[in-house]
mmCIF file of the C-alpha atoms, coordinates in Angstrom:
data_MODEL
# 
_entry.id   MODEL 
# 
loop_
_atom_site.group_PDB 
_atom_site.id 
_atom_site.type_symbol 
_atom_site.label_atom_id 
_atom_site.label_alt_id 
_atom_site.label_comp_id 
_atom_site.label_asym_id 
_atom_site.label_entity_id 
_atom_site.label_seq_id 
_atom_site.pdbx_PDB_ins_code 
_atom_site.Cartn_x 
_atom_site.Cartn_y 
_atom_site.Cartn_z 
_atom_site.occupancy 
_atom_site.B_iso_or_equiv 
_atom_site.pdbx_formal_charge 
_atom_site.auth_seq_id 
_atom_site.auth_comp_id 
_atom_site.auth_asym_id 
_atom_site.auth_atom_id 
_atom_site.pdbx_PDB_model_num 
ATOM 1  C CA . MET A 1 1  ? -0.117  -0.102 -0.011  1.00 0.00 ? 1  MET A CA 1 
ATOM 2  C CA . LYS A 1 2  ? 2.995   2.155  0.037   1.00 0.00 ? 2  LYS A CA 1 
ATOM 3  C CA . ILE A 1 3  ? 2.963   2.312  -3.698  1.00 0.00 ? 3  ILE A CA 1 
ATOM 4  C CA . VAL A 1 4  ? -0.550  3.866  -3.554  1.00 0.00 ? 4  VAL A CA 1 
ATOM 5  C CA . ALA A 1 5  ? 0.428   6.529  -1.146  1.00 0.00 ? 5  ALA A CA 1 
ATOM 6  C CA . GLY A 1 6  ? 3.545   7.404  -3.368  1.00 0.00 ? 6  GLY A CA 1 
ATOM 7  C CA . ILE A 1 7  ? 1.593   7.619  -6.459  1.00 0.00 ? 7  ILE A CA 1 
ATOM 8  C CA . SER A 1 8  ? -1.394  9.738  -4.936  1.00 0.00 ? 8  SER A CA 1 
ATOM 9  C CA . GLY A 1 9  ? 1.545   12.056 -3.338  1.00 0.00 ? 9  GLY A CA 1 
ATOM 10 C CA . MET A 1 10 ? 2.951   12.477 -6.782  1.00 0.00 ? 10 MET A CA 1 
ATOM 11 C CA . LEU A 1 11 ? -0.319  13.147 -8.363  1.00 0.00 ? 11 LEU A CA 1 
ATOM 12 C CA . LEU A 1 12 ? -1.131  15.662 -5.560  1.00 0.00 ? 12 LEU A CA 1 
ATOM 13 C CA . LEU A 1 13 ? 2.191   17.502 -6.155  1.00 0.00 ? 13 LEU A CA 1 
ATOM 14 C CA . ILE A 1 14 ? 1.539   17.713 -9.974  1.00 0.00 ? 14 ILE A CA 1 
ATOM 15 C CA . VAL A 1 15 ? -2.146  19.004 -9.609  1.00 0.00 ? 15 VAL A CA 1 
ATOM 16 C CA . ARG A 1 16 ? -0.736  21.554 -7.150  1.00 0.00 ? 16 ARG A CA 1 
ATOM 17 C CA . GLY A 1 17 ? 2.019   22.609 -9.337  1.00 0.00 ? 17 GLY A CA 1 
ATOM 18 C CA . PHE A 1 18 ? -0.235  23.299 -12.230 1.00 0.00 ? 18 PHE A CA 1 
ATOM 19 C CA . VAL A 1 19 ? -3.096  25.005 -9.992  1.00 0.00 ? 19 VAL A CA 1 
ATOM 20 C CA . LEU A 1 20 ? -0.312  27.331 -8.221  1.00 0.00 ? 20 LEU A CA 1 
ATOM 21 C CA . TRP A 1 21 ? -0.025  28.979 -11.767 1.00 0.00 ? 21 TRP A CA 1 
ATOM 22 C CA . PHE A 1 22 ? -3.664  30.282 -11.404 1.00 0.00 ? 22 PHE A CA 1 
ATOM 23 C CA . LEU A 1 23 ? -3.830  30.184 -7.645  1.00 0.00 ? 23 LEU A CA 1 
ATOM 24 C CA . ILE A 1 24 ? -1.015  32.826 -6.770  1.00 0.00 ? 24 ILE A CA 1 
ATOM 25 C CA . PRO A 1 25 ? -2.235  35.476 -9.384  1.00 0.00 ? 25 PRO A CA 1 
ATOM 26 C CA . PHE A 1 26 ? -5.732  34.923 -8.211  1.00 0.00 ? 26 PHE A CA 1 
ATOM 27 C CA . SER A 1 27 ? -4.915  35.090 -4.571  1.00 0.00 ? 27 SER A CA 1 
ATOM 28 C CA . THR A 1 28 ? -2.715  38.371 -5.159  1.00 0.00 ? 28 THR A CA 1 
ATOM 29 C CA . VAL A 1 29 ? -5.782  40.102 -6.645  1.00 0.00 ? 29 VAL A CA 1 
ATOM 30 C CA . ALA A 1 30 ? -8.093  38.841 -3.894  1.00 0.00 ? 30 ALA A CA 1 
ATOM 31 C CA . TRP A 1 31 ? -5.468  40.370 -1.451  1.00 0.00 ? 31 TRP A CA 1 
ATOM 32 C CA . LEU A 1 32 ? -5.176  43.717 -3.083  1.00 0.00 ? 32 LEU A CA 1 
ATOM 33 C CA . LEU A 1 33 ? -9.092  44.035 -3.348  1.00 0.00 ? 33 LEU A CA 1 
ATOM 34 C CA . ILE A 1 34 ? -10.110 42.441 -0.375  1.00 0.00 ? 34 ILE A CA 1 
ATOM 35 C CA . HIS A 1 35 ? -7.854  40.771 2.394   1.00 0.00 ? 35 HIS A CA 1 
ATOM 36 C CA . SER A 1 36 ? -5.411  43.535 2.778   1.00 0.00 ? 36 SER A CA 1 
ATOM 37 C CA . TRP A 1 37 ? -7.997  45.924 4.419   1.00 0.00 ? 37 TRP A CA 1 
ATOM 38 C CA . ALA A 1 38 ? -10.779 43.498 5.603   1.00 0.00 ? 38 ALA A CA 1 
ATOM 39 C CA . GLN A 1 39 ? -8.720  41.024 7.332   1.00 0.00 ? 39 GLN A CA 1 
ATOM 40 C CA . LYS A 1 40 ? -5.347  42.916 7.689   1.00 0.00 ? 40 LYS A CA 1 
ATOM 41 C CA . ALA A 1 41 ? -3.506  40.238 6.200   1.00 0.00 ? 41 ALA A CA 1 
ATOM 42 C CA . THR A 1 42 ? 0.094   40.199 4.411   1.00 0.00 ? 42 THR A CA 1 
ATOM 43 C CA . LEU A 1 43 ? 0.149   39.076 0.883   1.00 0.00 ? 43 LEU A CA 1 
ATOM 44 C CA . GLY A 1 44 ? 2.264   35.961 2.006   1.00 0.00 ? 44 GLY A CA 1 
ATOM 45 C CA . GLN A 1 45 ? -0.542  35.143 4.490   1.00 0.00 ? 45 GLN A CA 1 
ATOM 46 C CA . ALA A 1 46 ? -3.118  35.446 1.729   1.00 0.00 ? 46 ALA A CA 1 
ATOM 47 C CA . ILE A 1 47 ? -1.335  32.944 -0.592  1.00 0.00 ? 47 ILE A CA 1 
ATOM 48 C CA . CYS A 1 48 ? -0.512  30.484 2.085   1.00 0.00 ? 48 CYS A CA 1 
ATOM 49 C CA . TRP A 1 49 ? -4.217  30.444 2.964   1.00 0.00 ? 49 TRP A CA 1 
ATOM 50 C CA . TYR A 1 50 ? -5.596  29.747 -0.468  1.00 0.00 ? 50 TYR A CA 1 
ATOM 51 C CA . ASP A 1 51 ? -2.986  27.282 -0.721  1.00 0.00 ? 51 ASP A CA 1 
ATOM 52 C CA . TRP A 1 52 ? -3.617  25.626 2.304   1.00 0.00 ? 52 TRP A CA 1 
ATOM 53 C CA . ASN A 1 53 ? -7.521  25.520 1.650   1.00 0.00 ? 53 ASN A CA 1 
ATOM 54 C CA . PHE A 1 54 ? -6.477  24.061 -2.097  1.00 0.00 ? 54 PHE A CA 1 
ATOM 55 C CA . ILE A 1 55 ? -4.592  21.297 -0.504  1.00 0.00 ? 55 ILE A CA 1 
ATOM 56 C CA . ALA A 1 56 ? -7.286  20.539 2.092   1.00 0.00 ? 56 ALA A CA 1 
ATOM 57 C CA . PHE A 1 57 ? -9.696  20.364 -0.758  1.00 0.00 ? 57 PHE A CA 1 
ATOM 58 C CA . LEU A 1 58 ? -7.630  17.778 -2.567  1.00 0.00 ? 58 LEU A CA 1 
ATOM 59 C CA . LEU A 1 59 ? -6.931  15.743 0.465   1.00 0.00 ? 59 LEU A CA 1 
ATOM 60 C CA . LEU A 1 60 ? -10.487 15.624 1.752   1.00 0.00 ? 60 LEU A CA 1 
ATOM 61 C CA . MET A 1 61 ? -12.234 15.284 -1.706  1.00 0.00 ? 61 MET A CA 1 
ATOM 62 C CA . PRO A 1 62 ? -10.519 13.488 -4.811  1.00 0.00 ? 62 PRO A CA 1 
ATOM 63 C CA . PHE A 1 63 ? -7.404  12.104 -2.721  1.00 0.00 ? 63 PHE A CA 1 
ATOM 64 C CA . ARG A 1 64 ? -9.472  11.139 0.348   1.00 0.00 ? 64 ARG A CA 1 
ATOM 65 C CA . PRO A 1 65 ? -8.627  7.226  -0.301  1.00 0.00 ? 65 PRO A CA 1 
ATOM 66 C CA . ALA A 1 66 ? -4.952  7.819  -0.125  1.00 0.00 ? 66 ALA A CA 1 
ATOM 67 C CA . LEU A 1 67 ? -5.318  9.397  3.610   1.00 0.00 ? 67 LEU A CA 1 
ATOM 68 C CA . ARG A 1 68 ? -5.752  5.957  4.983   1.00 0.00 ? 68 ARG A CA 1 
ATOM 69 C CA . TYR A 1 69 ? -2.308  5.252  4.023   1.00 0.00 ? 69 TYR A CA 1 
ATOM 70 C CA . SER A 1 70 ? -0.736  8.222  5.405   1.00 0.00 ? 70 SER A CA 1 
ATOM 71 C CA . THR A 1 71 ? 1.080   8.406  8.630   1.00 0.00 ? 71 THR A CA 1 
ATOM 72 C CA . GLY A 1 72 ? 0.640   11.820 9.582   1.00 0.00 ? 72 GLY A CA 1 
ATOM 73 C CA . GLU A 1 73 ? -1.165  12.732 12.893  1.00 0.00 ? 73 GLU A CA 1 
ATOM 74 C CA . GLU A 1 74 ? -2.252  16.185 11.892  1.00 0.00 ? 74 GLU A CA 1 
ATOM 75 C CA . LYS A 1 75 ? -5.754  16.477 11.024  1.00 0.00 ? 75 LYS A CA 1 
ATOM 76 C CA . ILE A 1 76 ? -6.370  18.143 7.575   1.00 0.00 ? 76 ILE A CA 1 
ATOM 77 C CA . ARG A 1 77 ? -9.302  20.742 7.855   1.00 0.00 ? 77 ARG A CA 1 
ATOM 78 C CA . PHE A 1 78 ? -10.121 23.900 5.963   1.00 0.00 ? 78 PHE A CA 1 
ATOM 79 C CA . LEU A 1 79 ? -9.058  27.183 7.572   1.00 0.00 ? 79 LEU A CA 1 
ATOM 80 C CA . ARG A 1 80 ? -11.791 29.916 8.244   1.00 0.00 ? 80 ARG A CA 1 
ATOM 81 C CA . ILE A 1 81 ? -11.093 33.004 6.718   1.00 0.00 ? 81 ILE A CA 1 
ATOM 82 C CA . SER A 1 82 ? -10.444 34.658 10.166  1.00 0.00 ? 82 SER A CA 1 
ATOM 83 C CA . GLU A 1 83 ? -7.581  32.425 10.349  1.00 0.00 ? 83 GLU A CA 1 
ATOM 84 C CA . MET A 1 84 ? -5.931  34.145 7.575   1.00 0.00 ? 84 MET A CA 1 
ATOM 85 C CA . ARG A 1 85 ? -4.445  36.962 9.684   1.00 0.00 ? 85 ARG A CA 1 
ATOM 86 C CA . VAL A 1 86 ? -2.372  34.294 11.965  1.00 0.00 ? 86 VAL A CA 1 
ATOM 87 C CA . MET A 1 87 ? -1.459  32.272 9.101   1.00 0.00 ? 87 MET A CA 1 
ATOM 88 C CA . PRO A 1 88 ? 2.404   31.386 9.168   1.00 0.00 ? 88 PRO A CA 1 
ATOM 89 C CA . THR A 1 89 ? 3.969   32.038 5.735   1.00 0.00 ? 89 THR A CA 1 
ATOM 90 C CA . TYR A 1 90 ? 6.297   30.036 3.885   1.00 0.00 ? 90 TYR A CA 1 
ATOM 91 C CA . LYS A 1 91 ? 10.105  31.046 3.636   1.00 0.00 ? 91 LYS A CA 1 
ATOM 92 C CA . ILE A 1 92 ? 12.633  29.888 1.480   1.00 0.00 ? 92 ILE A CA 1 
ATOM 93 C CA . ALA A 1 93 ? 16.004  31.333 1.635   1.00 0.00 ? 93 ALA A CA 1 
ATOM 94 C CA . LEU A 1 94 ? 19.049  30.469 -0.684  1.00 0.00 ? 94 LEU A CA 1 
ATOM 95 C CA . SER A 1 95 ? 21.103  29.059 2.034   1.00 0.00 ? 95 SER A CA 1 
ATOM 96 C CA . GLN A 1 96 ? 18.250  26.462 2.473   1.00 0.00 ? 96 GLN A CA 1 
ATOM 97 C CA . LEU A 1 97 ? 18.636  25.119 -1.128  1.00 0.00 ? 97 LEU A CA 1 
ATOM 98 C CA . ASP A 1 98 ? 21.529  23.152 -0.141  1.00 0.00 ? 98 ASP A CA 1 
# 
């Protein structure tokens, strides 16, 4: 069953990679129009919130059968819009690319 988890994980990364090309510009426009003043969130928090909820959608809907083979203890859930302001952002530095 590790093969099923590996294949579904790879499919998840491929689908997420394609969708990020649309998700990042969409979340940037949404941040400019709504989230910067309504939620007082930063651009990074808005992008991470949209990305988190998209991954939660994928894991809870089309990739749900693959969850039974995962070993993670963290429960996957959708984040409320009020949680956008406290969302931790992803940070990648050139020193971490070793």
